[in-house]
C-alpha angles and dihedrals in degrees: 000000000000116000122247094258092054091048090050092050090049093051091048091050091049092051090048091049093048091048091050091051091053087058099036101049096060090045092054091049092049093046091052092052094043092050089056092045087062090066103020100040097194097050114140105154142025123213105206140176122223116200144139114267125220090280092052091251114141113242131182114204134187111247099171138357115215134200127220092274091049090256111156108244096172133013122187090215094060098025120203132277092225110082091205089063091052090048092050091050090050091050092048091050094053105028101041115008097047089049090048094054092042091055098042103043114211095349090101099037117123123013113343138169120221116196 
């Protein structure tokens, strides 16, 4: 059985971790949107799909990017003629959304909207 000092250190680390997540999750969401705003200026929401890949690693991928009026600015099924949009979507998938799903567990599994 762990001693009292170890239990106390563990509880402190858990509180610190949970507090950091409360700050980090909204930042990841905002950074994802703002990265897309750079190339799709009217972006306001991301429709994404969280699932386990073939290696059982959770991934969160952009499916569509929407504007304020729910206009579809990007759709993964039809892609986009501007390579910079494709590059931004790829960056958002790996740099922000994969980190988001890694940190939050199953909260972002399935179809989700990030705005």
